[in-house]
MIDOSE-1310 file (N, C-alpha, C; in nm, 2 decimals, decimal comma, always signed):
residues 307
milt	+0,08/-0,12/+0,00/+0,00/+0,00/+0,00/+0,09/+0,13/+0,00; +0,05/+0,22/-0,09/+0,12/+0,35/-0,09/+0,04/+0,45/-0,01; +0,10/+0,51/+0,09/+0,03/+0,61/+0,17/+0,06/+0,75/+0,12; -0,05/+0,83/+0,10/-0,03/+0,97/+0,06/-0,07/+1,06/+0,18
vtpn	+0,01/+1,16/+0,21/-0,02/+1,25/+0,31/-0,04/+1,39/+0,25; -0,16/+1,45/+0,27/-0,19/+1,58/+0,21/-0,23/+1,67/+0,33; -0,14/+1,74/+0,39/-0,17/+1,83/+0,50/-0,27/+1,94/+0,46; -0,26/+1,99/+0,34/-0,34/+2,10/+0,29/-0,44/+2,05/+0,18
aald	-0,52/+1,95/+0,21/-0,61/+1,90/+0,11/-0,71/+2,01/+0,07; -0,78/+1,98/-0,04/-0,86/+2,09/-0,10/-0,99/+2,03/-0,16; -1,09/+2,11/-0,17/-1,20/+2,08/-0,26/-1,18/+2,15/-0,39; -1,16/+2,08/-0,49/-1,12/+2,13/-0,62/-1,24/+2,17/-0,71
ltyw	-1,25/+2,29/-0,75/-1,35/+2,33/-0,85/-1,28/+2,35/-0,98; -1,34/+2,30/-1,09/-1,28/+2,31/-1,22/-1,39/+2,37/-1,31; -1,35/+2,48/-1,38/-1,44/+2,55/-1,47/-1,38/+2,54/-1,61; -1,47/+2,51/-1,71/-1,42/+2,51/-1,85/-1,48/+2,63/-1,92
vdll	-1,39/+2,71/-1,99/-1,44/+2,83/-2,07/-1,38/+2,81/-2,21; -1,45/+2,87/-2,31/-1,40/+2,87/-2,45/-1,27/+2,95/-2,46; -1,26/+3,06/-2,39/-1,14/+3,15/-2,40/-1,14/+3,23/-2,27; -1,04/+3,22/-2,19/-1,03/+3,30/-2,07/-0,98/+3,44/-2,10
lpra	-1,06/+3,54/-2,06/-1,03/+3,68/-2,08/-1,01/+3,75/-1,95; -0,89/+3,79/-1,92/-0,86/+3,86/-1,80/-0,94/+3,99/-1,79; -0,98/+4,03/-1,67/-1,05/+4,15/-1,64/-1,18/+4,16/-1,72; -1,25/+4,05/-1,74/-1,37/+4,05/-1,82/-1,46/+3,94/-1,76
snrv	-1,59/+3,94/-1,80/-1,68/+3,83/-1,76/-1,66/+3,71/-1,85; -1,65/+3,59/-1,79/-1,62/+3,47/-1,86/-1,74/+3,37/-1,84; -1,80/+3,33/-1,94/-1,91/+3,23/-1,93/-1,86/+3,09/-1,91; -1,89/+3,02/-1,81/-1,85/+2,89/-1,78/-1,94/+2,79/-1,86
rraa	-1,87/+2,71/-1,94/-1,95/+2,61/-2,01/-1,98/+2,48/-1,94; -1,89/+2,45/-1,84/-1,91/+2,33/-1,76/-1,83/+2,34/-1,63; -1,88/+2,28/-1,53/-1,81/+2,29/-1,40/-1,81/+2,15/-1,33; -1,71/+2,13/-1,24/-1,70/+2,01/-1,17/-1,64/+2,03/-1,03
erag	-1,67/+1,95/-0,93/-1,62/+1,96/-0,80/-1,58/+1,83/-0,75; -1,46/+1,82/-0,69/-1,41/+1,69/-0,64/-1,30/+1,71/-0,54; -1,28/+1,60/-0,46/-1,17/+1,60/-0,36/-1,04/+1,62/-0,43; -0,95/+1,71/-0,38/-0,82/+1,73/-0,44/-0,71/+1,76/-0,34
gkgv	-0,61/+1,83/-0,38/-0,48/+1,84/-0,31/-0,39/+1,74/-0,38; -0,26/+1,77/-0,38/-0,16/+1,69/-0,45/-0,16/+1,55/-0,41; -0,16/+1,52/-0,29/-0,15/+1,38/-0,24/-0,28/+1,30/-0,28; -0,39/+1,37/-0,27/-0,52/+1,31/-0,31/-0,52/+1,27/-0,45
nvsr	-0,46/+1,36/-0,54/-0,45/+1,33/-0,68/-0,36/+1,21/-0,71; -0,25/+1,20/-0,63/-0,16/+1,09/-0,65/-0,24/+0,96/-0,62; -0,31/+0,96/-0,51/-0,39/+0,84/-0,47/-0,49/+0,81/-0,57; -0,55/+0,91/-0,63/-0,66/+0,88/-0,73/-0,59/+0,82/-0,86
ilhg	-0,48/+0,86/-0,90/-0,41/+0,80/-1,01/-0,37/+0,66/-0,98; -0,31/+0,64/-0,86/-0,28/+0,50/-0,82/-0,40/+0,41/-0,82; -0,51/+0,46/-0,77/-0,63/+0,38/-0,77/-0,68/+0,35/-0,91; -0,66/+0,44/-1,00/-0,70/+0,42/-1,14/-0,61/+0,32/-1,21
lgqp	-0,49/+0,30/-1,15/-0,39/+0,20/-1,21/-0,41/+0,06/-1,14; -0,51/+0,06/-1,04/-0,53/-0,07/-0,97/-0,44/-0,09/-0,86; -0,37/+0,01/-0,81/-0,27/+0,00/-0,70/-0,33/+0,03/-0,57; -0,30/-0,04/-0,46/-0,36/-0,01/-0,33/-0,30/+0,12/-0,28
tlvt	-0,38/+0,20/-0,22/-0,34/+0,33/-0,17/-0,43/+0,38/-0,06; -0,38/+0,46/+0,03/-0,46/+0,52/+0,14/-0,43/+0,67/+0,15; -0,54/+0,74/+0,16/-0,53/+0,89/+0,17/-0,54/+0,93/+0,31; -0,44/+1,01/+0,36/-0,45/+1,07/+0,49/-0,41/+1,22/+0,48
glag	-0,43/+1,29/+0,59/-0,41/+1,43/+0,59/-0,51/+1,50/+0,68; -0,54/+1,62/+0,66/-0,63/+1,70/+0,74/-0,75/+1,75/+0,66; -0,87/+1,74/+0,72/-0,99/+1,79/+0,66/-1,09/+1,84/+0,76; -1,15/+1,95/+0,73/-1,25/+2,00/+0,83/-1,36/+2,09/+0,76
gpsg	-1,46/+2,11/+0,84/-1,57/+2,20/+0,80/-1,65/+2,14/+0,68; -1,74/+2,23/+0,62/-1,83/+2,18/+0,51/-1,74/+2,13/+0,39; -1,64/+2,21/+0,36/-1,55/+2,17/+0,24/-1,49/+2,03/+0,27; -1,44/+2,01/+0,39/-1,38/+1,88/+0,43/-1,48/+1,77/+0,42
aalr	-1,61/+1,79/+0,46/-1,71/+1,69/+0,45/-1,74/+1,66/+0,31; -1,75/+1,76/+0,22/-1,77/+1,73/+0,08/-1,65/+1,66/+0,02; -1,53/+1,69/+0,06/-1,41/+1,61/+0,01/-1,42/+1,47/+0,05; -1,46/+1,44/+0,17/-1,47/+1,30/+0,21/-1,58/+1,22/+0,14
rdla	-1,69/+1,29/+0,11/-1,80/+1,23/+0,04/-1,76/+1,19/-0,10; -1,68/+1,28/-0,16/-1,63/+1,25/-0,30/-1,53/+1,13/-0,30; -1,44/+1,13/-0,20/-1,35/+1,01/-0,19/-1,43/+0,88/-0,18; -1,53/+0,88/-0,09/-1,61/+0,76/-0,07/-1,68/+0,72/-0,20
aagl	-1,73/+0,82/-0,27/-1,80/+0,79/-0,40/-1,70/+0,73/-0,50; -1,58/+0,78/-0,50/-1,48/+0,73/-0,59/-1,42/+0,59/-0,55; -1,45/+0,55/-0,43/-1,40/+0,42/-0,38/-1,25/+0,43/-0,33; -1,21/+0,55/-0,30/-1,08/+0,58/-0,25/-1,08/+0,56/-0,09
aerl	-0,99/+0,48/-0,04/-0,98/+0,46/+0,10/-0,91/+0,58/+0,16; -0,97/+0,63/+0,28/-0,91/+0,75/+0,34/-0,91/+0,73/+0,49; -0,81/+0,79/+0,55/-0,81/+0,80/+0,70/-0,77/+0,95/+0,73; -0,85/+1,04/+0,68/-0,82/+1,18/+0,71/-0,85/+1,22/+0,85
lpia	-0,77/+1,31/+0,91/-0,79/+1,35/+1,05/-0,87/+1,47/+1,05; -0,98/+1,48/+1,13/-1,06/+1,60/+1,13/-1,00/+1,71/+1,21; -1,02/+1,84/+1,16/-0,97/+1,96/+1,22/-1,09/+2,06/+1,24; -1,07/+2,16/+1,32/-1,18/+2,25/+1,34/-1,20/+2,35/+1,22
adtr	-1,10/+2,39/+1,16/-1,11/+2,49/+1,05/-1,16/+2,42/+0,92; -1,21/+2,51/+0,83/-1,26/+2,45/+0,70/-1,15/+2,43/+0,60; -1,16/+2,31/+0,53/-1,07/+2,28/+0,43/-1,08/+2,39/+0,32; -0,97/+2,42/+0,25/-0,96/+2,52/+0,15/-1,03/+2,47/+0,02
rtva	-1,05/+2,56/-0,07/-1,10/+2,53/-0,21/-0,99/+2,58/-0,31; -0,99/+2,52/-0,42/-0,90/+2,56/-0,53/-0,99/+2,57/-0,65; -0,95/+2,66/-0,74/-1,03/+2,68/-0,87/-0,93/+2,67/-0,99; -0,96/+2,58/-1,08/-0,89/+2,57/-1,21/-0,98/+2,61/-1,32
vvda	-0,94/+2,71/-1,40/-1,01/+2,75/-1,51/-0,94/+2,70/-1,64; -1,01/+2,61/-1,71/-0,95/+2,55/-1,83/-0,99/+2,63/-1,95; -0,89/+2,68/-2,02/-0,91/+2,76/-2,14/-0,90/+2,67/-2,26; -1,02/+2,64/-2,33/-1,02/+2,55/-2,44/-0,93/+2,59/-2,55
eagd	-0,93/+2,72/-2,58/-0,86/+2,77/-2,70/-0,71/+2,76/-2,68; -0,66/+2,79/-2,55/-0,52/+2,78/-2,52/-0,47/+2,64/-2,49; -0,57/+2,55/-2,46/-0,53/+2,42/-2,42/-0,45/+2,42/-2,29; -0,48/+2,51/-2,20/-0,41/+2,53/-2,07/-0,51/+2,56/-1,96
attl	-0,46/+2,59/-1,84/-0,54/+2,62/-1,73/-0,48/+2,73/-1,64; -0,57/+2,80/-1,57/-0,53/+2,90/-1,47/-0,58/+2,85/-1,34; -0,50/+2,85/-1,24/-0,54/+2,80/-1,11/-0,54/+2,91/-1,00; -0,64/+2,91/-0,91/-0,65/+3,00/-0,80/-0,65/+2,91/-0,67
lepg	-0,55/+2,94/-0,58/-0,53/+2,85/-0,47/-0,55/+2,93/-0,34; -0,65/+2,89/-0,26/-0,67/+2,94/-0,13/-0,56/+2,90/-0,04; -0,52/+2,98/+0,07/-0,41/+2,94/+0,15/-0,43/+2,82/+0,24; -0,56/+2,79/+0,27/-0,58/+2,68/+0,36/-0,62/+2,72/+0,50
pvvr	-0,66/+2,62/+0,58/-0,70/+2,65/+0,72/-0,58/+2,68/+0,81; -0,61/+2,74/+0,92/-0,52/+2,75/+1,03/-0,52/+2,63/+1,12; -0,41/+2,55/+1,12/-0,41/+2,43/+1,19/-0,35/+2,45/+1,33; -0,42/+2,40/+1,43/-0,37/+2,42/+1,57/-0,26/+2,32/+1,60
peew	-0,16/+2,36/+1,69/-0,05/+2,28/+1,72/-0,09/+2,14/+1,76; -0,20/+2,13/+1,84/-0,24/+1,99/+1,89/-0,29/+1,91/+1,77; -0,35/+1,97/+1,67/-0,40/+1,90/+1,56/-0,28/+1,85/+1,47; -0,18/+1,93/+1,46/-0,06/+1,88/+1,39/+0,01/+1,76/+1,46
hqll	+0,02/+1,77/+1,59/+0,08/+1,66/+1,66/-0,01/+1,53/+1,65; -0,14/+1,55/+1,65/-0,23/+1,43/+1,63/-0,20/+1,37/+1,49; -0,18/+1,45/+1,39/-0,15/+1,40/+1,26/-0,02/+1,32/+1,26; +0,08/+1,37/+1,32/+0,21/+1,30/+1,33/+0,19/+1,16/+1,39
ahvd	+0,11/+1,15/+1,50/+0,09/+1,03/+1,57/+0,01/+0,93/+1,48; -0,09/+1,00/+1,41/-0,18/+0,92/+1,32/-0,09/+0,86/+1,20; -0,01/+0,94/+1,14/+0,08/+0,88/+1,03/+0,17/+0,78/+1,08; +0,22/+0,80/+1,20/+0,31/+0,70/+1,26/+0,24/+0,56/+1,28
gllp	+0,12/+0,57/+1,30/+0,04/+0,44/+1,31/+0,01/+0,38/+1,18; +0,01/+0,45/+1,07/-0,02/+0,40/+0,94/+0,10/+0,35/+0,86; +0,22/+0,40/+0,90/+0,34/+0,37/+0,82/+0,38/+0,23/+0,82; +0,35/+0,15/+0,93/+0,40/+0,01/+0,92/+0,33/-0,07/+0,81
easa	+0,22/-0,03/+0,76/+0,15/-0,10/+0,65/+0,19/-0,04/+0,51; +0,28/+0,06/+0,50/+0,31/+0,13/+0,38/+0,43/+0,08/+0,31; +0,43/+0,06/+0,18/+0,56/+0,03/+0,11/+0,63/+0,16/+0,07; +0,56/+0,27/+0,07/+0,62/+0,41/+0,04/+0,52/+0,51/+0,09
vvls	+0,57/+0,63/+0,12/+0,48/+0,74/+0,16/+0,51/+0,86/+0,07; +0,40/+0,92/+0,02/+0,41/+1,04/-0,06/+0,36/+1,16/+0,02; +0,45/+1,26/+0,03/+0,42/+1,38/+0,11/+0,41/+1,49/+0,01; +0,29/+1,55/-0,01/+0,26/+1,63/-0,12/+0,19/+1,76/-0,08
gslp	+0,23/+1,87/-0,15/+0,15/+1,99/-0,15/+0,21/+2,10/-0,05; +0,14/+2,21/-0,05/+0,17/+2,32/+0,04/+0,14/+2,28/+0,19; +0,19/+2,35/+0,28/+0,16/+2,33/+0,42/+0,05/+2,43/+0,46; -0,05/+2,39/+0,54/-0,15/+2,49/+0,59/-0,09/+2,58/+0,69
qgvp	-0,16/+2,69/+0,71/-0,12/+2,79/+0,81/-0,12/+2,73/+0,95; -0,02/+2,77/+1,03/+0,00/+2,72/+1,17/+0,09/+2,60/+1,18; +0,13/+2,54/+1,07/+0,21/+2,42/+1,07/+0,36/+2,47/+1,06; +0,45/+2,41/+1,13/+0,59/+2,45/+1,13/+0,65/+2,43/+0,99
eday	+0,75/+2,52/+0,95/+0,81/+2,51/+0,82/+0,88/+2,38/+0,80; +0,93/+2,32/+0,90/+1,00/+2,19/+0,88/+0,91/+2,07/+0,91; +0,78/+2,09/+0,88/+0,68/+1,98/+0,91/+0,71/+1,86/+0,83; +0,74/+1,87/+0,70/+0,77/+1,76/+0,62/+0,90/+1,68/+0,66
agli	+0,99/+1,76/+0,72/+1,11/+1,69/+0,77/+1,08/+1,59/+0,88; +0,98/+1,63/+0,97/+0,94/+1,55/+1,08/+0,87/+1,42/+1,02; +0,79/+1,44/+0,92/+0,72/+1,32/+0,86/+0,82/+1,23/+0,79; +0,92/+1,29/+0,72/+1,03/+1,20/+0,66/+1,10/+1,12/+0,76
rlah	+1,14/+1,18/+0,87/+1,21/+1,11/+0,98/+1,12/+1,00/+1,04; +0,99/+1,02/+1,05/+0,90/+0,92/+1,09/+0,90/+0,80/+1,00; +0,90/+0,83/+0,86/+0,91/+0,73/+0,76/+1,04/+0,65/+0,78; +1,15/+0,72/+0,79/+1,28/+0,65/+0,81/+1,27/+0,55/+0,93
shgv	+1,20/+0,59/+1,04/+1,20/+0,51/+1,16/+1,13/+0,38/+1,13; +1,05/+0,37/+1,03/+0,97/+0,25/+0,99/+1,04/+0,18/+0,86; +1,15/+0,24/+0,81/+1,21/+0,18/+0,69/+1,13/+0,20/+0,57; +1,05/+0,31/+0,56/+0,96/+0,34/+0,45/+1,02/+0,46/+0,37
pavl	+1,04/+0,44/+0,24/+1,09/+0,56/+0,16/+0,99/+0,66/+0,15; +1,04/+0,79/+0,15/+0,95/+0,91/+0,14/+0,97/+0,98/+0,01; +0,86/+1,01/-0,06/+0,87/+1,09/-0,18/+0,80/+1,22/-0,15; +0,88/+1,33/-0,18/+0,83/+1,46/-0,14/+0,81/+1,55/-0,26
dtag	+0,69/+1,61/-0,27/+0,65/+1,70/-0,37/+0,59/+1,83/-0,31; +0,68/+1,93/-0,28/+0,64/+2,05/-0,23/+0,74/+2,16/-0,28; +0,72/+2,28/-0,23/+0,80/+2,39/-0,28/+0,84/+2,49/-0,17; +0,93/+2,58/-0,21/+0,96/+2,69/-0,12/+1,03/+2,65/+0,01
palr	+1,01/+2,72/+0,12/+1,07/+2,69/+0,25/+1,04/+2,55/+0,30; +0,92/+2,50/+0,27/+0,89/+2,36/+0,31/+0,98/+2,26/+0,24; +1,02/+2,28/+0,12/+1,11/+2,19/+0,05/+1,25/+2,20/+0,10; +1,30/+2,33/+0,12/+1,43/+2,35/+0,17/+1,45/+2,29/+0,31
aald	+1,35/+2,31/+0,39/+1,36/+2,26/+0,53/+1,36/+2,11/+0,54; +1,30/+2,04/+0,44/+1,29/+1,89/+0,44/+1,41/+1,82/+0,39; +1,50/+1,88/+0,32/+1,60/+1,81/+0,25/+1,70/+1,74/+0,35; +1,73/+1,81/+0,46/+1,82/+1,75/+0,55/+1,78/+1,62/+0,61
agpa	+1,64/+1,60/+0,61/+1,59/+1,47/+0,66/+1,61/+1,36/+0,57; +1,65/+1,38/+0,44/+1,68/+1,28/+0,35/+1,56/+1,21/+0,28; +1,48/+1,28/+0,21/+1,37/+1,21/+0,13/+1,44/+1,12/+0,02; +1,37/+1,01/-0,01/+1,42/+0,92/-0,11/+1,42/+0,99/-0,25
lvkp	+1,32/+1,07/-0,27/+1,30/+1,14/-0,40/+1,22/+1,27/-0,37; +1,26/+1,38/-0,44/+1,19/+1,50/-0,45/+1,15/+1,53/-0,59; +1,03/+1,59/-0,61/+0,99/+1,61/-0,75/+0,93/+1,76/-0,76; +1,02/+1,86/-0,77/+0,98/+1,99/-0,80/+0,95/+2,01/-0,95
nade	+0,88/+2,12/-0,98/+0,88/+2,16/-1,12/+0,99/+2,26/-1,15; +1,00/+2,31/-1,27/+1,12/+2,39/-1,31/+1,12/+2,52/-1,22; +1,01/+2,59/-1,20/+1,00/+2,71/-1,13/+1,04/+2,69/-0,98; +0,99/+2,58/-0,92/+1,01/+2,55/-0,79/+1,16/+2,51/-0,77
laaa	+1,22/+2,45/-0,86/+1,36/+2,41/-0,86/+1,45/+2,53/-0,86; +1,42/+2,63/-0,95/+1,49/+2,75/-0,95/+1,48/+2,83/-0,83; +1,36/+2,84/-0,77/+1,33/+2,92/-0,65/+1,40/+2,86/-0,53; +1,41/+2,72/-0,53/+1,48/+2,66/-0,41/+1,63/+2,67/-0,41
tglv	+1,69/+2,69/-0,53/+1,83/+2,69/-0,54/+1,89/+2,82/-0,59; +1,81/+2,90/-0,66/+1,87/+3,02/-0,72/+1,95/+2,99/-0,85; +1,94/+2,87/-0,90/+2,01/+2,83/-1,02/+1,91/+2,82/-1,14; +1,96/+2,87/-1,26/+1,87/+2,87/-1,37/+1,88/+2,74/-1,44
dpva	+2,00/+2,68/-1,45/+2,01/+2,55/-1,52/+1,95/+2,44/-1,43; +1,84/+2,37/-1,49/+1,77/+2,27/-1,40/+1,86/+2,15/-1,36; +1,95/+2,11/-1,44/+2,04/+2,00/-1,41/+2,13/+2,04/-1,29; +2,19/+2,16/-1,29/+2,27/+2,20/-1,18/+2,18/+2,22/-1,06
aaga	+2,06/+2,27/-1,07/+1,97/+2,29/-0,96/+1,93/+2,16/-0,90; +1,90/+2,06/-0,98/+1,87/+1,93/-0,92/+1,99/+1,87/-0,85; +2,11/+1,89/-0,90/+2,23/+1,84/-0,83/+2,24/+1,91/-0,70; +2,21/+2,04/-0,69/+2,22/+2,11/-0,56/+2,12/+2,05/-0,46
lrsa	+2,00/+2,02/-0,50/+1,91/+1,95/-0,41/+1,96/+1,82/-0,36; +2,02/+1,74/-0,45/+2,08/+1,62/-0,41/+2,19/+1,64/-0,31; +2,27/+1,74/-0,33/+2,38/+1,76/-0,24/+2,33/+1,81/-0,10; +2,21/+1,87/-0,10/+2,15/+1,91/+0,02/+2,08/+1,80/+0,10
gaga	+2,07/+1,68/+0,04/+2,01/+1,57/+0,12/+1,91/+1,48/+0,04; +1,86/+1,52/-0,07/+1,76/+1,44/-0,14/+1,83/+1,32/-0,20; +1,77/+1,20/-0,19/+1,83/+1,08/-0,25/+1,84/+1,09/-0,40; +1,73/+1,14/-0,46/+1,72/+1,16/-0,61/+1,63/+1,28/-0,63
vvas	+1,65/+1,34/-0,75/+1,57/+1,46/-0,78/+1,51/+1,44/-0,92; +1,38/+1,45/-0,94/+1,32/+1,45/-1,07/+1,24/+1,58/-1,08; +1,28/+1,65/-1,19/+1,21/+1,78/-1,21/+1,13/+1,78/-1,33; +1,00/+1,82/-1,32/+0,91/+1,83/-1,43/+0,93/+1,96/-1,50
lgad	+0,95/+1,96/-1,64/+0,97/+2,07/-1,72/+0,85/+2,10/-1,81; +0,73/+2,07/-1,76/+0,61/+2,09/-1,84/+0,61/+2,01/-1,97; +0,58/+2,08/-2,08/+0,58/+2,00/-2,21/+0,71/+1,95/-2,25; +0,82/+1,99/-2,19/+0,96/+1,95/-2,22/+1,00/+1,82/-2,15
glia	+0,90/+1,76/-2,07/+0,93/+1,63/-2,01/+0,99/+1,65/-1,87; +1,09/+1,56/-1,84/+1,15/+1,54/-1,71/+1,30/+1,54/-1,72; +1,37/+1,58/-1,61/+1,51/+1,55/-1,59/+1,52/+1,48/-1,46; +1,62/+1,39/-1,45/+1,64/+1,32/-1,33/+1,79/+1,32/-1,29
vtpq	+1,82/+1,35/-1,17/+1,96/+1,34/-1,11/+1,95/+1,24/-1,00; +2,02/+1,13/-1,02/+2,01/+1,02/-0,92/+2,15/+0,96/-0,89; +2,16/+0,88/-0,79/+2,29/+0,81/-0,77/+2,34/+0,72/-0,88; +2,24/+0,68/-0,97/+2,28/+0,59/-1,08/+2,31/+0,67/-1,21
ggwr	+2,29/+0,80/-1,21/+2,32/+0,88/-1,33/+2,21/+0,99/-1,35; +2,22/+1,06/-1,46/+2,13/+1,16/-1,49/+2,06/+1,13/-1,63; +1,93/+1,16/-1,64/+1,86/+1,14/-1,76/+1,76/+1,25/-1,80; +1,73/+1,26/-1,92/+1,62/+1,35/-1,97/+1,52/+1,26/-2,04
aevp	+1,39/+1,28/-2,01/+1,28/+1,21/-2,07/+1,19/+1,31/-2,13; +1,15/+1,28/-2,26/+1,06/+1,38/-2,33/+0,95/+1,31/-2,40; +0,83/+1,37/-2,40/+0,72/+1,32/-2,47/+0,73/+1,35/-2,62; +0,68/+1,26/-2,70/+0,70/+1,28/-2,85/+0,62/+1,39/-2,91
aria	+0,51/+1,43/-2,84/+0,43/+1,54/-2,89/+0,36/+1,61/-2,78; +0,34/+1,74/-2,79/+0,27/+1,81/-2,68/+0,12/+1,78/-2,68; +0,07/+1,75/-2,56/-0,07/+1,72/-2,53/-0,14/+1,84/-2,48; -0,25/+1,88/-2,55/-0,33/+1,99/-2,50/-0,43/+1,94/-2,40
gnpt	-0,47/+2,03/-2,31/-0,57/+1,99/-2,21/-0,55/+2,06/-2,08; -0,58/+1,99/-1,97/-0,58/+2,05/-1,84/-0,45/+2,00/-1,77; -0,35/+2,08/-1,75/-0,22/+2,03/-1,69/-0,23/+2,02/-1,54; -0,34/+2,07/-1,48/-0,35/+2,06/-1,34/-0,35/+1,91/-1,30
gagd	-0,26/+1,87/-1,21/-0,25/+1,73/-1,17/-0,15/+1,65/-1,25; -0,09/+1,70/-1,36/+0,00/+1,63/-1,44/+0,13/+1,59/-1,35; +0,17/+1,68/-1,27/+0,29/+1,65/-1,18/+0,25/+1,54/-1,08; +0,13/+1,54/-1,04/+0,09/+1,43/-0,94/+0,09/+1,30/-1,01
aava	+0,05/+1,29/-1,14/+0,05/+1,17/-1,21/+0,20/+1,12/-1,22; +0,29/+1,21/-1,24/+0,43/+1,18/-1,25/+0,48/+1,12/-1,12; +0,44/+1,18/-1,01/+0,47/+1,13/-0,87/+0,42/+0,99/-0,85; +0,30/+0,97/-0,89/+0,24/+0,83/-0,88/+0,33/+0,73/-0,95
altl	+0,37/+0,76/-1,07/+0,45/+0,67/-1,15/+0,59/+0,65/-1,09; +0,65/+0,76/-1,05/+0,78/+0,75/-0,99/+0,78/+0,67/-0,86; +0,67/+0,69/-0,78/+0,66/+0,61/-0,65/+0,65/+0,46/-0,68; +0,57/+0,43/-0,78/+0,56/+0,29/-0,81/+0,69/+0,23/-0,86
glva	+0,76/+0,31/-0,94/+0,90/+0,27/-0,98/+0,99/+0,25/-0,87; +0,98/+0,34/-0,77/+1,07/+0,33/-0,65/+1,04/+0,20/-0,57; +0,91/+0,17/-0,55/+0,87/+0,05/-0,48/+0,92/-0,07/-0,55; +0,91/-0,07/-0,68/+0,94/-0,19/-0,76/+1,09/-0,20/-0,79
dapw	+1,17/-0,09/-0,75/+1,31/-0,08/-0,78/+1,34/-0,09/-0,93; +1,25/-0,03/-1,01/+1,26/-0,04/-1,16/+1,38/+0,04/-1,20; +1,44/+0,01/-1,32/+1,55/+0,10/-1,37/+1,50/+0,24/-1,40; +1,59/+0,34/-1,38/+1,55/+0,48/-1,39/+1,49/+0,51/-1,52
pdrl	+1,55/+0,47/-1,63/+1,48/+0,50/-1,76/+1,34/+0,45/-1,77; +1,31/+0,33/-1,71/+1,17/+0,28/-1,72/+1,08/+0,37/-1,63; +1,13/+0,41/-1,51/+1,05/+0,50/-1,42/+1,02/+0,63/-1,49; +1,12/+0,69/-1,56/+1,10/+0,82/-1,62/+1,00/+0,81/-1,74
aeav	+1,02/+0,70/-1,82/+0,93/+0,69/-1,94/+0,78/+0,67/-1,89; +0,76/+0,60/-1,79/+0,63/+0,58/-1,73/+0,58/+0,71/-1,68; +0,66/+0,78/-1,61/+0,62/+0,91/-1,55/+0,58/+1,01/-1,65; +0,66/+1,02/-1,76/+0,62/+1,11/-1,87/+0,49/+1,07/-1,94
alsa	+0,48/+0,94/-1,97/+0,36/+0,90/-2,04/+0,23/+0,92/-1,95; +0,24/+0,89/-1,82/+0,13/+0,90/-1,74/+0,09/+1,05/-1,71; +0,20/+1,13/-1,70/+0,18/+1,28/-1,69/+0,11/+1,34/-1,81; +0,15/+1,30/-1,93/+0,08/+1,34/-2,05/-0,06/+1,29/-2,06
aava	-0,08/+1,17/-2,02/-0,22/+1,11/-2,02/-0,31/+1,19/-1,92; -0,25/+1,24/-1,81/-0,33/+1,32/-1,71/-0,37/+1,45/-1,78; -0,28/+1,51/-1,86/-0,32/+1,64/-1,92/-0,44/+1,62/-2,02; -0,44/+1,50/-2,08/-0,55/+1,47/-2,17/-0,68/+1,44/-2,10
apla	-0,68/+1,42/-1,97/-0,81/+1,39/-1,90/-0,86/+1,53/-1,85; -1,00/+1,53/-1,83/-1,06/+1,66/-1,79/-1,02/+1,71/-1,65; -1,01/+1,62/-1,56/-0,99/+1,66/-1,42/-0,86/+1,61/-1,36; -0,80/+1,69/-1,27/-0,68/+1,65/-1,19/-0,71/+1,52/-1,12
gdfd	-0,62/+1,43/-1,12/-0,63/+1,30/-1,06/-0,68/+1,19/-1,15; -0,72/+1,23/-1,27/-0,76/+1,13/-1,38/-0,65/+1,12/-1,48; -0,65/+1,02/-1,57/-0,57/+1,01/-1,68/-0,64/+0,94/-1,79; -0,60/+0,97/-1,92/-0,66/+0,90/-2,03/-0,59/+0,77/-2,06
pdvh	-0,65/+0,66/-2,04/-0,58/+0,53/-2,06/-0,53/+0,50/-2,20; -0,60/+0,55/-2,30/-0,56/+0,54/-2,44/-0,44/+0,62/-2,47; -0,43/+0,74/-2,42/-0,31/+0,82/-2,44/-0,19/+0,76/-2,36; -0,22/+0,71/-2,24/-0,11/+0,64/-2,16/-0,05/+0,53/-2,24
ralr	-0,14/+0,44/-2,29/-0,09/+0,32/-2,36/-0,01/+0,36/-2,49; -0,07/+0,46/-2,56/-0,01/+0,51/-2,69/+0,13/+0,57/-2,66; +0,15/+0,63/-2,55/+0,28/+0,70/-2,53/+0,39/+0,62/-2,46; +0,35/+0,52/-2,39/+0,45/+0,45/-2,31/+0,57/+0,40/-2,38
grve	+0,55/+0,35/-2,50/+0,67/+0,31/-2,58/+0,73/+0,41/-2,67; +0,68/+0,54/-2,66/+0,73/+0,64/-2,75/+0,81/+0,75/-2,67; +0,82/+0,74/-2,54/+0,89/+0,84/-2,47/+1,04/+0,82/-2,49; +1,11/+0,93/-2,52/+1,26/+0,92/-2,54/+1,33/+0,95/-2,41
vrpl	+1,41/+0,86/-2,36/+1,49/+0,88/-2,24/+1,63/+0,87/-2,28; +1,71/+0,98/-2,26/+1,85/+0,98/-2,30/+1,94/+1,01/-2,18; +2,05/+0,95/-2,16/+2,14/+0,98/-2,05/+2,20/+1,11/-2,06; +2,21/+1,18/-1,95/+2,29/+1,31/-1,94/+2,43/+1,28/-1,90
wsp	+2,45/+1,18/-1,82/+2,58/+1,13/-1,78/+2,57/+0,99/-1,71; +2,67/+0,92/-1,68/+2,67/+0,80/-1,60/+2,76/+0,82/-1,48; +2,73/+0,76/-1,37/+2,81/+0,77/-1,25/+2,95/+0,72/-1,27
């Protein structure tokens, strides 16, 4: 079972428009609401692949109740911890003409210190059944900056590899705890290191404590800096659609590869194919199985160097 921890879970709202016009009224053609947050999306992808997974994190108020109802309707197992404050909402506006999306992210609830300590104890009790743990997303207000470092150390105490997908101070504060894998995007990588070259920046995160670094470069695929070498993986054609959740699909694939101890080129090819298939699906957490199958054998993975 792969455990996903989403401290700042969300109720995701997705709106589809023909063309998004800033500073103007935009008519919504279609709308959807579902449980979200990066870790929830990872679990949804894993569930779609037929892999056992468990969602945990924090959820509260009417938005948290709606999030739990949606997880139950989707058949996703969850052990979310209740909190007093209301779970945040996010809005993704999908622009049909641009084939892209604009997202609006609420900051999230204020979490009380005792609620955070309860979550730590809760995760500690779930880790013995996990083959890996995915720690994803922003941290809610009230949670210490090094919150993910504490969770990674908990995972180490159970011999469970931790995959981290976060940004900013939360990412930098977690590196010293030694996550098995971190997966920033290009902007997050540059912000964390101050380096423009993504390969050099990924190397800097490895030097700071990450076991391996895989950076998503949007339509340009992925780069990986690992103890076994460096690679670049690219999709053969750009996929238009909703990119929200594409990075979470990559994390799902990379975590499965980690658990299986698959060769890095295979992990990266699967991550790129699954990420592109997620773009082709309407909602974050879903993927288009036909696109996934079509791309799996067409992803180009080339070495950047060997150890």
